[in-house]
Wavefront OBJ file of the C-alpha trace (Angstrom):
o trace
v 9.465 29.800 15.715
v 7.248 26.706 15.188
v 6.101 24.551 18.105
v 8.643 21.785 17.478
v 11.517 24.250 17.246
v 10.323 26.001 20.402
v 10.297 22.746 22.380
v 13.858 22.046 21.265
v 14.928 25.541 22.289
v 13.421 25.127 25.751
v 15.066 21.741 26.241
v 18.421 23.108 25.104
v 18.431 25.346 28.158
v 19.508 22.284 30.138
v 16.534 21.673 32.405
v 17.138 19.527 35.467
v 15.361 16.287 36.278
v 12.144 17.942 37.429
v 8.719 16.782 36.359
v 6.479 19.138 34.421
v 3.080 17.859 33.389
v 2.580 17.766 29.631
v -0.504 19.853 28.695
v -3.370 17.998 27.041
v -2.952 20.153 23.935
v 0.590 18.792 23.547
v -0.453 15.193 24.205
v -3.073 15.489 21.453
v -0.315 16.259 18.948
v 0.725 12.573 19.085
v -0.544 10.974 15.902
v -1.245 14.426 14.425
v 1.769 16.643 13.631
v 3.885 14.337 15.790
v 4.236 10.622 15.148
v 2.677 8.306 17.746
v 6.052 8.169 19.553
v 6.712 11.922 19.474
v 8.893 12.539 16.414
v 8.146 15.356 14.003
v 5.903 13.779 11.380
v 6.707 16.323 8.659
v 9.829 16.258 6.572
v 12.366 19.056 6.650
v 11.725 20.327 3.123
v 14.990 18.754 2.013
v 16.413 15.266 2.403
v 14.230 14.032 5.270
v 10.766 12.914 4.118
v 7.572 12.884 6.128
v 6.878 9.838 8.278
v 3.975 7.918 6.722
v 3.713 4.932 9.054
v 7.031 3.173 8.556
v 7.454 -0.533 7.812
v 4.737 -1.852 10.110
v 4.344 -5.223 8.368
v 6.329 -7.566 6.145
v 6.915 -5.770 2.813
v 5.534 -7.427 -0.308
v 8.939 -7.412 -2.029
v 10.639 -9.717 0.497
v 10.131 -13.472 0.946
v 10.158 -13.584 4.735
v 9.191 -16.655 6.742
v 9.334 -17.032 10.515
v 12.920 -17.728 11.586
v 14.483 -16.003 8.560
v 16.962 -13.172 8.715
v 15.451 -9.943 7.431
v 15.830 -9.277 3.725
v 16.511 -5.771 2.447
v 13.209 -4.113 1.475
v 15.134 -1.378 -0.379
v 17.357 -3.420 -2.739
v 17.316 -0.849 -5.544
v 18.524 2.094 -3.442
v 21.889 3.471 -4.556
v 24.230 5.812 -2.663
v 23.549 9.495 -3.293
v 27.169 10.367 -2.492
v 30.121 9.212 -0.417
v 31.695 11.246 2.402
v 35.413 10.689 2.973
v 38.503 12.591 4.050
v 38.707 14.501 0.775
v 35.281 16.181 1.059
v 34.669 16.177 4.814
v 34.317 19.972 5.015
v 31.509 19.951 2.439
v 29.377 17.707 4.667
v 30.681 18.570 8.129
v 27.419 20.153 9.336
v 25.729 16.739 9.118
v 28.542 14.766 10.759
v 28.592 13.890 14.420
v 31.912 14.760 16.089
v 32.637 11.046 16.266
v 32.076 10.534 12.550
v 34.340 13.495 11.786
v 37.004 12.041 14.073
v 36.858 8.686 12.271
v 37.140 10.362 8.848
v 40.072 12.468 9.983
v 41.945 9.602 11.629
v 41.546 6.840 9.019
v 42.258 7.700 5.391
v 40.297 4.654 4.166
v 37.173 5.430 6.206
v 34.102 6.565 4.274
v 30.358 6.922 4.636
v 27.966 5.965 1.835
v 24.878 8.166 2.146
v 21.516 6.927 0.840
v 18.056 8.457 0.640
v 16.349 8.635 4.021
v 13.785 5.930 4.722
v 11.777 6.609 7.859
v 11.026 2.927 8.343
v 10.599 2.780 12.150
v 7.187 1.572 13.307
v 5.710 -0.128 16.380
v 2.540 -2.059 17.295
v -0.674 -0.155 17.889
v -0.807 -1.087 21.586
v 2.619 0.514 22.028
v 1.324 3.699 20.401
v -1.712 3.717 22.679
v 0.427 3.169 25.781
v 2.840 5.901 24.701
v 0.023 8.452 24.383
v -1.206 7.563 27.872
v 2.363 7.836 29.192
v 2.618 11.387 27.882
v -0.111 12.393 30.328
v 0.921 10.418 33.404
v 4.634 9.526 33.248
v 6.845 11.008 35.958
v 10.509 11.013 36.877
v 11.311 9.895 40.426
v 14.477 9.395 42.430
v 16.076 12.589 41.177
v 15.748 11.455 37.558
v 16.943 7.940 38.352
v 13.563 6.273 38.037
v 10.196 6.336 36.259
v 6.717 6.191 37.754
v 3.097 5.727 36.552
v 3.924 5.101 32.868
v 4.100 1.600 31.334
v 5.097 0.011 28.011
v 6.155 1.976 24.952
v 7.990 5.232 25.468
v 7.556 6.888 28.870
v 8.118 10.493 27.750
v 7.214 11.008 24.059
v 7.090 14.767 24.679
v 10.134 15.165 26.939
v 10.756 17.963 29.419
v 14.475 17.324 29.934
v 17.482 15.174 29.075
v 16.721 12.546 31.708
v 13.392 11.796 30.029
v 15.061 11.462 26.621
v 17.559 8.940 27.998
v 14.758 7.017 29.692
v 12.976 6.814 26.329
v 16.036 4.980 25.004
v 16.363 2.768 28.078
v 12.690 1.713 28.152
v 11.986 1.740 24.417
v 9.854 -1.100 23.091
v 11.944 -4.182 22.239
v 9.136 -6.736 22.692
v 8.202 -8.427 25.989
v 10.278 -11.641 25.855
v 13.121 -12.301 23.444
v 15.935 -14.773 22.772
v 19.005 -13.935 20.742
v 22.414 -15.323 19.813
v 25.076 -12.769 18.917
v 28.776 -12.444 18.209
v 31.213 -10.034 19.827
v 34.630 -9.519 18.250
v 37.436 -7.486 19.795
v 39.377 -6.583 16.625
v 43.141 -5.941 16.659
v 44.704 -3.115 14.592
v 45.656 -5.649 11.867
v 42.066 -6.912 11.621
v 42.384 -10.258 13.379
v 39.547 -11.399 15.628
v 38.036 -14.405 17.390
v 34.240 -14.327 17.679
v 32.810 -14.680 21.167
v 29.371 -16.251 20.781
v 26.741 -15.373 23.361
v 23.214 -16.626 23.851
v 21.163 -14.045 25.691
v 17.542 -13.772 26.696
v 15.485 -11.084 28.321
v 12.132 -10.452 29.900
v 11.364 -6.758 29.588
v 8.815 -6.357 32.346
v 8.197 -2.763 31.297
v 6.564 -4.163 28.136
v 4.353 -6.714 29.926
v 0.972 -6.172 28.196
v -0.950 -7.257 31.317
v 0.391 -4.460 33.560
v -1.256 -1.076 34.017
v 1.557 1.072 35.435
v 5.165 0.961 36.604
v 3.917 0.457 40.153
v 2.674 -3.025 39.149
v 6.204 -4.238 38.354
v 7.690 -4.487 41.865
v 10.510 -2.195 40.680
v 11.608 -4.680 38.002
v 12.453 -3.339 34.565
v 14.438 -6.146 32.889
v 15.555 -9.667 33.725
v 18.552 -10.534 31.565
v 20.800 -13.602 31.113
v 23.885 -13.810 28.870
v 25.555 -17.213 28.413
v 28.877 -17.355 26.552
v 29.018 -20.588 24.510
v 32.195 -20.156 22.403
v 35.155 -20.267 22.110
v 36.050 -23.035 24.569
v 38.251 -20.776 26.714
v 35.268 -18.495 27.451
v 32.390 -20.966 27.275
v 30.269 -21.486 30.356
v 30.461 -17.971 31.723
v 26.949 -16.753 32.574
v 25.728 -13.411 33.885
v 22.338 -12.582 35.344
v 20.996 -9.058 35.773
v 17.863 -7.779 37.500
v 17.438 -4.164 36.399
v 15.276 -1.770 38.395
v 12.929 0.938 37.172
v 13.937 3.133 40.110
v 17.643 2.656 40.864
v 17.436 5.225 43.651
v 15.203 2.797 45.545
v 17.080 -0.390 44.582
v 20.265 -0.501 42.500
v 20.932 -3.083 39.810
v 21.388 -6.637 41.065
v 23.796 -8.884 39.151
v 25.347 -12.332 39.518
v 28.021 -14.212 37.559
v 28.713 -17.924 37.167
v 32.338 -18.809 36.503
v 33.108 -22.276 35.084
v 36.556 -22.085 36.681
v 35.193 -21.939 40.218
v 31.786 -23.491 39.464
v 30.283 -20.897 41.724
v 27.793 -18.081 41.376
v 28.901 -14.804 42.927
v 27.335 -11.408 43.268
v 28.709 -9.161 40.529
v 28.407 -5.479 41.456
v 31.111 -4.824 38.833
v 28.560 -5.345 36.040
v 27.710 -1.653 36.104
v 29.096 1.809 35.322
v 32.696 1.970 34.038
v 33.811 -1.549 34.856
v 34.962 -3.399 31.708
v 32.070 -5.007 29.899
v 31.830 -8.797 29.661
v 33.393 -10.168 26.441
v 34.765 -6.751 25.412
v 38.528 -7.208 26.008
v 38.413 -3.885 27.852
v 37.205 -1.967 24.783
v 33.864 -1.004 26.300
v 32.345 -0.385 29.705
v 29.461 -2.238 31.320
v 27.166 0.783 30.928
v 27.976 1.110 27.200
v 26.163 -2.110 26.256
v 23.149 -1.131 24.121
v 24.802 2.283 23.738
v 23.922 3.198 27.308
v 22.237 1.269 30.089
v 21.666 1.461 33.812
v 21.671 4.209 36.391
v 21.972 7.874 35.380
v 23.317 8.910 38.778
v 26.978 9.619 37.980
v 26.319 12.317 35.374
v 24.541 15.614 34.962
v 22.436 15.415 31.801
v 21.744 18.295 29.400
v 19.896 18.551 26.085
v 22.046 20.144 23.368
v 19.199 20.276 20.845
v 17.890 18.332 17.873
v 19.937 18.318 14.670
v 20.044 16.645 11.277
v 22.921 14.156 11.288
v 24.083 11.146 9.351
v 22.924 7.955 10.985
v 23.630 4.282 10.264
v 20.071 3.273 9.340
v 18.291 0.458 7.489
v 21.424 -1.686 7.552
v 19.951 -4.853 6.089
v 22.923 -5.584 3.807
v 25.314 -5.221 6.729
v 23.180 -7.617 8.747
v 23.312 -10.255 5.988
v 27.085 -10.107 5.431
v 29.550 -12.778 6.535
v 31.760 -11.746 9.428
v 34.927 -12.102 7.342
v 33.496 -9.683 4.764
v 32.346 -7.222 7.419
v 35.357 -7.075 9.762
v 38.387 -5.126 8.536
v 41.418 -3.526 10.247
v 40.581 -0.443 12.340
v 36.894 -0.283 11.323
v 34.078 -2.112 9.579
v 34.002 -2.619 5.842
v 32.289 0.684 5.135
v 31.021 -0.525 1.757
v 28.479 -2.549 3.731
v 27.208 0.232 6.019
v 24.315 2.475 4.978
v 23.921 6.053 6.243
v 20.959 8.392 5.972
v 20.082 11.857 7.219
v 17.875 11.781 10.309
v 16.833 14.236 12.994
v 18.482 13.272 16.232
v 18.254 14.489 19.791
v 21.678 15.335 21.196
v 22.229 14.850 24.918
v 25.398 15.539 26.907
v 26.381 13.746 30.119
v 28.986 15.490 32.307
v 30.583 13.556 35.134
v 29.581 14.889 38.543
v 32.549 16.141 40.614
v 31.658 13.796 43.458
v 31.689 10.620 41.336
v 34.107 8.646 39.167
v 33.948 7.184 35.677
v 36.536 6.611 32.944
v 34.450 8.851 30.660
v 34.416 12.452 31.823
v 31.872 13.436 29.183
v 29.565 11.578 26.840
v 27.495 12.967 23.976
v 24.599 10.840 22.741
v 22.798 11.098 19.397
v 19.296 9.598 19.639
v 17.042 9.018 16.635
v 13.737 10.864 16.945
v 11.775 8.068 15.224
v 12.914 5.291 17.566
v 14.234 7.052 20.695
v 17.123 4.689 20.052
v 20.734 5.671 20.540
v 22.538 5.824 17.186
v 25.988 7.252 18.001
v 28.083 8.423 20.943
v 31.289 10.328 21.611
v 33.125 9.262 24.771
v 35.643 11.762 26.156
v 38.602 11.179 28.466
v 39.616 13.355 31.402
v 41.638 15.651 29.132
v 38.590 16.477 27.038
v 39.672 14.430 23.994
v 37.471 11.954 22.146
v 38.659 8.565 23.330
v 36.055 6.234 21.877
v 33.276 6.495 19.308
v 30.186 4.308 19.330
v 28.025 3.556 16.313
v 24.853 1.493 16.589
v 23.570 0.401 13.208
v 19.783 0.502 13.060
v 17.411 -1.870 11.307
v 13.616 -2.108 11.219
v 12.369 -5.529 12.342
v 9.253 -5.342 10.178
v 8.172 -8.825 11.308
v 7.327 -7.495 14.811
v 7.285 -4.450 14.107
v 9.967 -2.546 16.034
v 13.197 -0.678 15.449
v 16.269 -2.714 16.450
v 20.027 -2.913 15.957
v 22.040 -4.753 13.312
v 25.203 -4.273 15.401
v 27.157 -2.051 17.767
v 30.673 -0.739 17.147
v 32.932 0.696 19.846
v 35.923 2.343 18.140
v 38.975 3.111 20.287
v 40.663 6.022 18.502
v 43.672 6.009 20.802
v 44.471 2.348 20.233
v 43.213 1.790 16.638
v 41.212 -1.168 17.909
v 37.482 -1.724 17.994
v 34.795 -3.964 19.395
v 32.210 -5.252 16.925
v 29.291 -6.648 18.915
v 25.564 -7.428 18.872
v 26.121 -9.038 15.455
v 23.569 -11.661 14.504
v 24.649 -12.217 10.894
v 25.832 -15.842 11.134
v 23.636 -16.732 14.122
v 19.993 -17.842 14.307
v 17.502 -15.042 13.771
v 16.325 -13.140 16.847
v 13.166 -14.541 18.434
v 11.110 -11.556 19.536
v 8.207 -13.774 20.616
v 9.816 -16.069 23.207
v 6.648 -16.620 25.236
v 8.205 -19.673 26.871
v 10.526 -17.574 29.039
v 9.638 -17.728 32.734
v 10.698 -15.090 35.241
v 11.267 -17.774 37.892
v 14.222 -19.047 35.849
v 16.141 -15.773 36.225
v 17.802 -16.813 39.454
v 21.355 -17.564 40.664
v 20.576 -21.290 40.863
v 19.284 -21.259 37.279
v 22.466 -19.750 35.862
v 24.560 -22.259 37.830
v 22.696 -25.083 36.063
v 23.039 -23.316 32.726
v 26.795 -22.798 33.033
v 27.438 -26.343 34.266
v 25.758 -28.006 31.278
l 1 2 3 4 5 6 7 8 9 10 11 12 13 14 15 16 17 18 19 20 21 22 23 24 25 26 27 28 29 30 31 32 33 34 35 36 37 38 39 40 41 42 43 44 45 46 47 48 49 50 51 52 53 54 55 56 57 58 59 60 61 62 63 64 65 66 67 68 69 70 71 72 73 74 75 76 77 78 79 80 81 82 83 84 85 86 87 88 89 90 91 92 93 94 95 96 97 98 99 100 101 102 103 104 105 106 107 108 109 110 111 112 113 114 115 116 117 118 119 120 121 122 123 124 125 126 127 128 129 130 131 132 133 134 135 136 137 138 139 140 141 142 143 144 145 146 147 148 149 150 151 152 153 154 155 156 157 158 159 160 161 162 163 164 165 166 167 168 169 170 171 172 173 174 175 176 177 178 179 180 181 182 183 184 185 186 187 188 189 190 191 192 193 194 195 196 197 198 199 200 201 202 203 204 205 206 207 208 209 210 211 212 213 214 215 216 217 218 219 220 221 222 223 224 225 226 227 228 229 230 231 232 233 234 235 236 237 238 239 240 241 242 243 244 245 246 247 248 249 250 251 252 253 254 255 256 257 258 259 260 261 262 263 264 265 266 267 268 269 270 271 272 273 274 275 276 277 278 279 280 281 282 283 284 285 286 287 288 289 290 291 292 293 294 295 296 297 298 299 300 301 302 303 304 305 306 307 308 309 310 311 312 313 314 315 316 317 318 319 320 321 322 323 324 325 326 327 328 329 330 331 332 333 334 335 336 337 338 339 340 341 342 343 344 345 346 347 348 349 350 351 352 353 354 355 356 357 358 359 360 361 362 363 364 365 366 367 368 369 370 371 372 373 374 375 376 377 378 379 380 381 382 383 384 385 386 387 388 389 390 391 392 393 394 395 396 397 398 399 400 401 402 403 404 405 406 407 408 409 410 411 412 413 414 415 416 417 418 419 420 421 422 423 424 425 426 427 428 429 430 431 432 433 434 435 436 437 438 439 440 441 442 443 444 445 446 447 448 449 450
């Protein structure tokens, strides 16, 4: 058994949230047989190629200028084959359970599979921080917090499932960013009304001036989301202060309501409470695939497997909403899938806690530590909802990001299409003007009242 396969086998035993120091010999593999963020650099001898650096700058075949949406750097790629209900058994070994459930439920659902492009790349300072983290990063608070690491990925050579999930939660998304996105709860007949949200974040974890998590005063993210359309929803603002160690201080959240013109504490913006602007199709902790405290579940690594993943979805990200949104699911002609190695992590609800999802299975891309797909199970053990997060490489930064997030409700034939930026201004990953002092209850009152 090779070293990479052995590490997967050890993790698959379901280690608890204990800290085990990573030996120097393992740390030195970063940038050698492992990529700088801990993925296997080599290909698999089949459809997955070796990682050769990714798209770490603006490709020469695109005409990108600051403020533009990202053009497709792979315009000549054609589908290798299409997976649908008629040939599902031929390709089942590469399907996530959620993808198989979608193919089996909807006779018009399909997946166009392209050659794999390992395009994910990050700045050099993120790579350097990640290598340091491998030596010093620790779990605290029973797996509910991170200590000593900073910036980049806290656990590029993980010891357990908690560390893998923290890699997703704290992955590099820049330091300060501003975005405008659309969220559409879609009815079974395909009708929708876009909810337009302006959000902004300061990701303190990625502050380049800090030396360790202890310098952050237990602040991980400051986040504001301001709904600006349609008129019936406009003016609603939420503010979140996320902690690095939720065992020491849980998430703090506030909400401004234009109806009452008041700011109130909002402890419901967490766990299985309905997410804002989701029409009940997603939970608060399903935003970004998964966010927040890990405390209500027991987490286990299932292994690392080759699966189909929605990757390099530039064409999807450039499509008009009316072309993209269809009844029951996205227009699958616009979604690109590739084979990637993905960590698979299972979350089982603790007997002493409550959540609408009794079990969750996460599929996390090894190149980005970014969640790509999820199965969400009800109390009977049936798949209730399926999440797909369509990946894209923001080569102008560089970092791996999302072109959108889909939450498919299999029991109601409805879905939530969110995090879509297609018809909105391009994401600003360099919003240096953001000031942490403006992430306060009084600030969101002024914002909502304008």
